[in-house]
N, C-alpha and C positions, 0 to 999 in steps of 0.2 A: 654757845655750846648746845648741840642737839640733844634733846631728851625725848623720851617716849611721847611726852605730852606734845613736844613740838611736831613730832611726826603726824599725829593724828589732828593737828590743828585744821579747823575748818576754814579753808581758803574759799573764795568765791568760786562756784561751779565744781567744788570738790565732790559732792555726792553724785552729780551727774556724770562725772568722769569715772567714779567708782562703778557706777551702774553700767556704764558703756564697757568697761573692762570685764565686769562679770559676765554680761550678755555675750560678749566676743569670745571669752574663755569657754562658755557653755556651748556656743555655735561650733567652735573649733573642736572641742572634745565630742560633740555629737557627731561631726564630720568624720573625726579620726575613727570613732567607734564604728561609723557606718563602713568606713573603707576597711577597717579590720574585721568586719563581720564575716562569717563563714560563706565560702561561695557554694552556690547551689548548682548541681549538674543534673540534666535530665537525659536519660539513656532510652531510646526508643528501639524496640526489636522490629525484625522484619516478620512478615506473615501474611503477604498479599493483601487482599481485600480486608482481612482482619485488623490491619494496620490503621484502618479508619477509626479505630477505637482510641487511637493517640489523640484525636482531635477532642473527644469527650473528656479525656483526662486533663488536656490543657485548659479546657473550658473552665474546670473546677479550679484549677491552680491559679488563673487569672482572677476568678470570682473571689477567692479568699485573699488575694493580693500577695501571693507567694512569688517572689522575684526569681528569674531563672538566669543564671550567669553563663552556664555553657550547655551545648546540646550535641549529642551524637546519635546517629541512627544507622540502621542497616535496612536495605531494600526499601519497603514502603516507609519505614521509619525515617530513612533519609530523605524521602520525599517530603513527609509532613514536617519533620525537624529542619530541613533545609529552608523551606518556605517560611516557616515561623521564625527562623533565625534572621532573615532578611527583612521581616517586618510585616509578614501577613497576618491579619487578625484571626482570632478564632472563627468569626463569622464568615470571613472570606474563605478560609480552609474548609469550613462546613459547606459552603455553597459550591466550592470547587469539586469536592469529592461527590456530592450528590448530583450535581448537574452535568459532570463530565460522562461522556459515552465510552467508558473503559473497554467495552467489548470492541468497538470500532478502533480504539487506539491500538489494540493488539492484532490488527490486521494491516499487513504491509501492502497489500494487493492494490494495485492501481486501479482507479475507476476506469472503465472503458472509455468514456468520453475523454479521458486525460492522456490516452495512450497515443503515441505518434501514429500517424496514418499507416505507415508501413507495418506497424505491430497490429493495428485493428485487422489488417487483412488475414492475419494469421491467427487471430485470437479465437480460442474455443476448438483447438485441434488435439492438444496434448492433455493427458490426465496426470503424468507423472514427469518431474523434472529433477535430475540429480546432477552434481558437479562431477567433472572428469578431471582426474589427476593423472596426466600421462595418458596411458590407455586403460587405467583402472577406474571403475565407478567408485565414487564416494558418497558420504552423506554431508549435507550442509552442517556448518559449525552451529547453526541455530535455525529455528523455524521462523523466527521474527527478527529482522535487522533493527527493529525499533524506529523507523523513520517518523511515524506519527508521534510517538512518545517524545522523541528528541526535540520535535518541532513545539510540542506543547511546553516542555521545560524551557526552551529558549524564549518562548513567549512570557512565561511566567516570571523569569528571573532577569528580564531586560535590563532593569536599572543596575543590575549587578554584574553585567557581562565584563566590565573592565576591572572588577575587584578580584584579583587572583589569590589574595591572602584570606582564607575564610575566618581568620582571627579578627578581621576588620569589619566583619558584619556586625549589625546591632547586637546580636548575640554570637559570640565566637562558636563556630560549628565545625564538625569533622564527621564524615562517614565512612564505612568500612566496606571493602571489597575483598575478594579472594584471588590471589594470583594462581591461575589455573595450571601453571606450569610448575610451580614450586609448592603450592598448597599453603603458602603463607598468608597472614593477615596483611592487608595494605590499607593503611589509615590515609584517607584523602582529605587533607586539610589545606590544601592550595590547588590552584589550577583554574578550571573553568567548571563552574557549579553544575550546569546541566549535564556535562560529560560525566562529572562525578556521581551525580544521582542515578544516571543511566547506567553506569558501571556497577553500582552497589545493588541494583535491582535485576542484573542480568542472569536470570535462572538458567543454568546450564542445560543445553539442548533445546531450550524454548527461545531465548534470545541469543543472538551472536555476541561473543565477547568484544570487550572495548579495550583498545590499547592506549594506556596511559603511561609516559615515562618509562617506556621499555617493559612494562608489565602487561601482561595479558590477562584482563581482568573479568571475573564474573561475579555473580551474587554473593555478598558477604556471609550469607546464611550458612554456607558450607563450613566455615570455621569460627565465626563469630557473629551469630545471629542477634545477640544481646550485647551491644558494645558498652559494658560498664567500665571495664579498665580504662578504655579510651577516653571517657569523659573524666576520669579521675586524672589521667595524664595531662588533660587540658588545664587542669587547676582546681577541680571540683573539690571541696571539702565534705559537702553532704550530698548524696546521690539519690534521686528519685528514679526508680527504674520501672518501665512498663513493658511487660513481656506478653506479647500476643502469640508467640510461637506455639505450634500445635503440640509439642512434646511427643513422646512415644505412644503408640496405640497398643492396646491389648490385643490378644489373639483374635477375639471375637470381632474387632473392628477391621481387620486386614481382609477385606472382602472385595477389593477393587484393585486395578492396575495403579490407580492414583494413589490409593492408600498404601500399597506396597513400595512405590517409588518415594512418596513422602517419608515413609518409615526408613528407608534405606538412607535418605539424606539427613534424616533426623539424628541417625546414629552418630553421624560425623560431627554433630555439634552438640549432641546431648551432654557430654562431660562438661564442655566449655560453658554451657547455659547453667548448668548447676553450680559451677564455680561463680559465674557472674552474679546470679541470684544472691549469692552469700555476700557480695560486696555492696549490696544496696542497703541504704539506711531506711528508705521507704520502698517497699516492693508492691507494685500494683499488677495483678494478673486478672484482667476482665474474664468473666464467664462468657465464653463463645461457644458454649455447646450447641451443636446443630448448625453452625455456620462453618464455611471452608474458605480457603483462600481465594477461591474464584468467585465469591458471592458479592460482586461488586454492585449489583442492583439493589443490595440491602444496606446500603451506606447508612441511612437514617438510624436503622436498628442497630447497626454496629456501634456507631458513635454513641447512641444512648447507653449501650452497654458498658462502653468505655467510661462514660460519665458516671454510671451506677457503681462501678468498680472503685472509682476516685472517692466518691461519697462514702463508700464503705470504710475507708481509712482516713475519713475526713478529720478525727481527732488528732491523729498524728500530724497530718498535713497543717491543721489549724495551729497546733501547738509550735510547730517549726515556723509558721508565718508569724505568730505572736512574738516568738523569741527574736525575731528579726525586724520588730516593730521600728519603724523609722527608716528602714532601708529604701533605697530609691527602688521605684517600680519601673518595669518596663514600659517603655513609651515607643509605640510603633513609628519607625523611621524609614518608611519605604518611599524613597524619593521617585517620583514619577517621571516618565519620559512621555513627551507628546507623541503618541504614536501616529498621529496624522500629520505631522510636520517634521520629518527627520531629514536633516541636510547631510547628504552623502558627499564626502569629498574624495573618496578613493574606494575601489574594490580590488581585494586581493584573493587570490585562489591558492589553496594549498593541497596537495595529494594527488595531482595529475602526473601519470606516467605514460600511459598508452592512448590517452584521448586528447585530442586537439583542443587547445585552449579556445580557438576560434568557435568551435562547436558549442562549448559550454557558454561563452560569451553571448553566443547567438540566443540562447535560451534565457540568460539573465535579462537582457533587454532593459536595463536601467541605466540612465545617463548620469555622469558625474563630471563636475560638481552640479548637483540639482536636489532640489527637495522631493521626497517621496514619503510613503507612509508604510507601516508595518505590513499591511495587507498586500501591498505590492511586492515587498521583499519576500514575504512567504510564498507568493505566487511564483516568483522567480526561482526559490528553491524547489518548489513543486515541478516546475518545467524541467529543471536539470535532472531530477530523480525520475521523471516520466521518461527520459530517453532511454532508460533501462541499461545504461552503462555503468551505473553506480549502485553499490549496496546501500550506502547511507550518504545523505547530503546534509551537513549542518552549517549553521552560521553563527557569528559572534559580531556584535556591534562595539567596537572600541571608540570611546568618546575622546575626541582631541578638540579641546575647547569647546566651541559651539557646534562643531560638526562631528561626523562619525565616519570611521573606516569600516567597511563591511568586509569581513573575513569569511570566506566560504571554504569549508573543508570537505573534501569528497574521499570516499573509500571506493575505489574501483571493484567491479564485480569480478568473480572468478572468470578466467579467460575462456574456458570451455565447459559445456555441460551437454548432457544427454536427456532426450525427452522421448517419450512414447505414448501411443493411444491405441484404443481398440474401438471397432465399430461393427455392428451387426445390423443389416437392414434387409428388407425383403428382395431387394434387386441383386445385391452384390454379395449377400451372405456375409460371412466373417471376412474382416480386413484388418490389417495392422499397420501402423505408421512408426517408424524409427527415425529419430532426428538428432543430429549433432550440431551445435552452434559454437563457433570459434570467434571470439571477440578480440578485436586488435591483434590478431595473428598475422594477417595479410596486410598490415599498415595500420597507423593510428587511426581511431574513430572509425574502425571497420567491423563488419559483422558478416561472417559466412555461415550460411544455414545449409545443411544437407539433409535430404529426405530420402527415405527409402520406404516405399508403400508396397505391400504384398496383400494378394487376395485375387479376386476375379480380375482385378485391374492391377498391373504392376507399373510402378513409376519410380524413376530415379530423377531427383531434382536438386538443383544447386541455385541459391539466391545469394548474391554478394552485394553488400551495400557499403559504401564509403563516404565519408564527409571529408573531401580532400583538403579543406581550409582555404580554398580559394575565395569564395564568397561565404558570407555568414549562413546562408540558407541553401546553397547548392549542395546536391547530393547526385551521386552516380550509382545506379542500381544495374546490375547485370543478372540475368537469369539464363539457365540452361536446364533442359528437361528432356528426358526420354520416357515415352509411355507406350504401354502395350495394353490396349482396351479394346472394346467392341461396341457396336451399336446395333439396336434391332430396329429394323424398318417394318412397321406393321401395314398388312394389307386386309384389314378387317377380318371377314370370316375366312379368308383364303390363307391366313397364316402370316408368317413374317420371315424376313430375310435378316441374317446376321453378317455383319462386316467386321473382319479383324483389322484393327488399325494399329501400325507401328509407326510412330511419329517422333520426331525429335526437333527441338529448336534452341536457338541462342538469341538473346535480346539484350540490348543495352539501352538504358534510358537516362536522360539528363532531366533533372527537375528539382522541385522543392523538397527540402529535407526537414524531417522532425517538426511538421506542424501536427497538431492534434485534431485539426478540423479538416484540411483538405490536402490533396496532392495533385500535382500537375507534372506531367513528364512527356518528353518527346524522345524518339529514338529510332532504332533500326532493328529489324528482326530477319534472321535467316532460318528457314524451316525446310524440313524433309519429312515426307510421309510415304509410306508403302501400305496400301489399302487392298485387302484380299477377301473375297467372299467365302465364307465358312459354310453357309446355308443360303442359297440364292433361289428365288421364285422368278427370276427374270435373268435375262442375258447380261450379266454384269461382269465386265472384265477387270482383271487386277490392274491397279494404277499405281504409278510411282511418281511423285511430285516434288519438285524443288523450287523454291522462290525466295525472293528478297523483298520485304515490305517496309515502309515508313509507317511508324506507329505513334499515335497521340494518345494519352490516357488522362482522364480527369476523374477524381474521387473526392467526394464530401461525405463525412460520416460522422453524425452526432447521435447515433443511436445509444441507448444507455446499456444495452445487453446485446450479446450476439444472438442468444436464444430467447424467445419470448419477450422481446423488447416491450417497454411499456411506454416509451416517449422518445422523440428524436426523429431525424431526417437522414436519409442515406441517398445519395446520388452517384452512380458509377457509369461512366461512359468510356468506350474504346473505339478507336478509329484506325483502320488499317488501310494502306493503298499501296498496290504494286503495279508496276509498269515495265513492259519490256524496254521502253526507252530508258529506263533507269538501270538495265542490267538484270532484270528479273525474267524468269522463264514464264511468267503468267502476267496478265493484266486483269486487275480487279480491285474493287474497294469493298469494305464492310465496315458498317457502323452499328453500334450497339449502345442502348441507354436503359438504365433501370433506376427507377425512382421510388424509394420506399418511405412511407410515413407512419409513424406510431404516435397516436394522439391519445393521452389519458382522459378518460370520461369520469372517472372517479378513482378512488384508491386502489380498487381492485379490477376495474374494467378498463380496457383500452381498445381503441378502434385502429385497425391497420388498413392502410390502402397502398396499392402498388400498381405501377404502369410499367410495362416492359415493351421496348420497341427495338426492332432491328431491320436493317435494310442492306442489301448488297447487290452489286451490279458488276458487270463483266463477264465475257465468255470463257475467262480463264479461272473462275472461281474453283478452288480446289474442292475435291469430292467430299472432304471432311469439315468443310466451312459452312454448310447450311446451318441455319438456326434449329435448335431442338426445343420441343415443347411437350410436357406430359410428366405426371408423376410429382412425388415430393421431393424437393432438394435436388433437382435434375440441373445440370450446368446448361446454360442456353448455347454457350460455346465450349465445345468439346475440350480444348486444351486449357481453358481459362476457368477452371472449376472453382477456384477459391472466391472469385469476385462476381461470378455470373450464375450462381446457384439460385434457382427460383422454384417455387411449387405451383402445379396446375392440378387441382383435384378433378377426378372424373375421367382422367385419362391414365393409360399405363405409362410406366416410365419411359421416356424417350420415345414416345408413340408417333410424334409428328416431326417431320423435317421440311424445311423450305427456305427459299432465298429471302423471304421477308417474314417478319414476326410481329405480332400484335397481341397483347394480353393484358387484361384488366382484372384487379383482384380487390376484393373487400373481406375483412375478417373482424369478428369480435372476439376479443381474448378476455377470459374471466379467471382471476386467480382466486380459487375458492378455498385454498389453504396455502400456507407458506411453500412457496416453490412448486405448487401443484396447479395446473392450468387445464382449462376447457377452452377450445378454440373452434368457432364455428365460421367455415369459409365458403365464400361463393366467388366464381370466376368466369370469365369469358374471354375467348381468344382463338387464334389459329395462326397457321403459317400459310403462305401464298407464294405463287410463282411470280405474280405482278403486284405491285403496291397499289393499294385502294383504301383509302382511310374513310370508309363508310360504316360508322359504328351503330347505325340504325337498321342495317340490313340483318333481318333476323336469321336468314339462312347462311350468313357469313361466318358466324362464329360458333366454336364449339363451346359448351357450357358445363358446369359441375358445381356441385356442392359437397361439402365434407365436414366431419366432425373429428376433432383430434383431443385426446386425453394425454397431457404431457407432464413429466415430473423433471426437475433439474436435480441431478444427483452428483456425488463426488466423480463419478465415472462418466459424466456426460448426460445429455437428455435422454430420457426414456419417452417414446411416443408411440401411441396405438391409434391408428387412423382408420376411419370408415368413409368411403366416398360413393357418390352416384353422379353419373354424367349423361350427356347426350349420346355417348357411344357406348357406355357400359352402365348396366344396372347397379352392380355392386363391386366394389374393389376395396381391399384392405391393404394396410401398409404398416410394417412394424420397423421402428429404428431404436436401437440401443447404443449409446455411446456417442463421443464427439464425432463431428463430421469432417471428413478430409478428402 
C-alpha cells in the first residue's frame, strides 16, 4: 500500500534527481519566459545626412543591452537599418558613414579616362542634354541614376545577395518606398536588398525611380517618412522610434528654394508623421538644429547628436532593458565572402532590348568557370556602364554550392536626346551647336549623332557608329559632313587674303570599338571642295576638287580632363593617301601626329608638353589640305577640327599655312583656386614647303610666349589670354564656352 511516507522515501540518488528536475524546470521556464517576452521594434525615419543620427542611437541601445527584434527604415533609415539588420556592427556603420565620399556617390558622371575613345573625341562640346520623346523635348526622370550608390550597396550586402526574404536576416527587416504612379506606401520586405534600399532613397527629381514588382518607386518620405506602422506589422510589441525628419518650417525659415521644396514635400507626410509618432512607446527626436539633409561631411557631429538624444531618454530605455533581463542579445551574424577568390560558374544578363549581347560581353571580359575577385567584377560593371548605352548597370551574386552565378541587370538609356552648346571667341565671335543623338534606332548597339553648327562657320555633320556583333571589339564608324568656312592667309604688313571653303566628305572606318584607351581604324574617304577667294592679294583662281583617299587613324587618350588636364598622355595620328591609279582625281599623301603630355608636379602644378608634326607630298594636294598654325585652339587640319585642335601663342589665328608642319610647346599650369587656372606657355614652330628637321636653326622657327587666366564653369571654360611673339608684340584672345 502506497502512503505519503512511501512517496518521499529517500532512495539512492533521490535528491540528485530532484535537483536535476528543479534545474531543468527553471531553465525551461526561463526559456519560455524569454520566448514570450515582448518583441522590440526599431523604426528609423528618413532625413538624408541627418539619418546618420540613427547610428548614435543604436550605439546606446547596444550599450545597455536592449535587444532589437525588428527594424524598419525609410530613405537613409533604410540604409542604416538594412545594414544593421544583416549584421553590421555600430563601429562598422560609424566608419562607413564617416569615411564614405557621399558627394562623389551622388555624381553619375563618368570619369573622362573611363569613357570610350569615341566619346572622348566629342567630350566637352555640349552644356545641356535633354531627352527627346518623339519630337518633343522632355526632362529626365531624375538628375542621378544612382550607379555609384547601387554599386556601394551591392558591395556592402554581398553575403546576403541570395537571401530574398528579409525576414530571414539576423534581424527581420523591411523598408518603405512610394509608388509614384498611385501614391501608395509600398513595403519592401523581400527581393534584392540593394535594390530595395536604392528605391527607398530615390528622392523625386533627384534620383531616377526604381521599378520593382510592377511598381515605379521613389523615396518613401513622400507618404511614410517614419515607418512605425510597418514595424508593428512585422510583429513588434514595443516600438522605439527615431525621427530625424525636418518637420515643417516657420515663415521666417522659408528663405531659399531648397527650403520651399522641402516644405512642399513635408506637407505630404506631415500628418502621417504626427500619427506615427503617437504609435511609438519610446520616441527619440535628435536635436539637429543647424544641420541639413545634405551635410554629409558632418557625419561625426550628427552621430554624436543622435547618441545624445538617446541618452536623454536613457531612463526609459534602461527600464525597458531591465524588464527584459535575461533576453537573448543580438549577436552579429555577418557571414563573410572571400572577395579575393570568387568562383564564377555562369554569367547571366537581364534587360537587354536594343543592345547586342556581344557588345556587353566584350566589356565583361570575365571567364567562366574561373576564379575572380570582387574588384574585377566591379570593373566589368564599370566598363559596361561606360559604354553610355545604359542608364544603370547592377549585379547580383547568387551562391550555388561553392560557386556563384553572376547576374547582371541593365536598364538601357532613352533612345534619343538633344544637346546644345554655345561659344564665343575672338576669331569666330558667337557660335552655337545643336545635336541630336539616336541610340539603337538604326540597328542594335548603334548610335547616330547629328550636329548643326551655326556662326561664322556653318557645318552639318553626321556620325554613325555600330557594333555589328561579328567580333567582340569590331566597330564600324561612318561620318559625313558639309562645312562652309573660311581661312585667312596672312602676308605680314601687306594684309591678308580670305578664302571661302565649301566642302563635304563621307568616310567609313573599320576598327576597334569601345576601348577607353585607344582606337585604331582604317577606311576610305570621298571628298568634294569648292574654294573661292573673297579677298585676294594675289591671282588666286576658284578651285573645285574631288578625290577618294584611303585613311588610317590611331588615337591614344589617357588625359584626365578635356580642358586644363593635370595628368595623362594623348596621341593622335591621321594618315591619308590618294592615287589616280586607285580611281582618285588626285595623287597625294598627308600624315599628321600630335603628342600631348600632362605631368603633375604637385597637387596644383602641372607641366604640359606637346609636339605636333605634319608632312604632305604629291602635286595633287588639295588647296585646303595644307597644315595650319597659329592662335589658340586652331585646327591643324581644317576639316578635322575635333582631334587636331592645337594652340600656338604669338601668332594670329590660322596665320601660317604650309605643306609641312613642326611645332613644339611647353606650359606650366597652376590651379590657384578650385577650377581656376593660370597657364604660362612658350612655343616654337613653323610651316614649310620642304621638310627639314633642324631644330637648332634659330631663324627657322617662329616663337611665342603667352599667359592665360582660365576658369571651368558649368557653361564651359572661360579663358583670357595675352601673347607676345616673333611676329607680333601683343595679341589678346578671349574664349567663353565649350569648344566645337
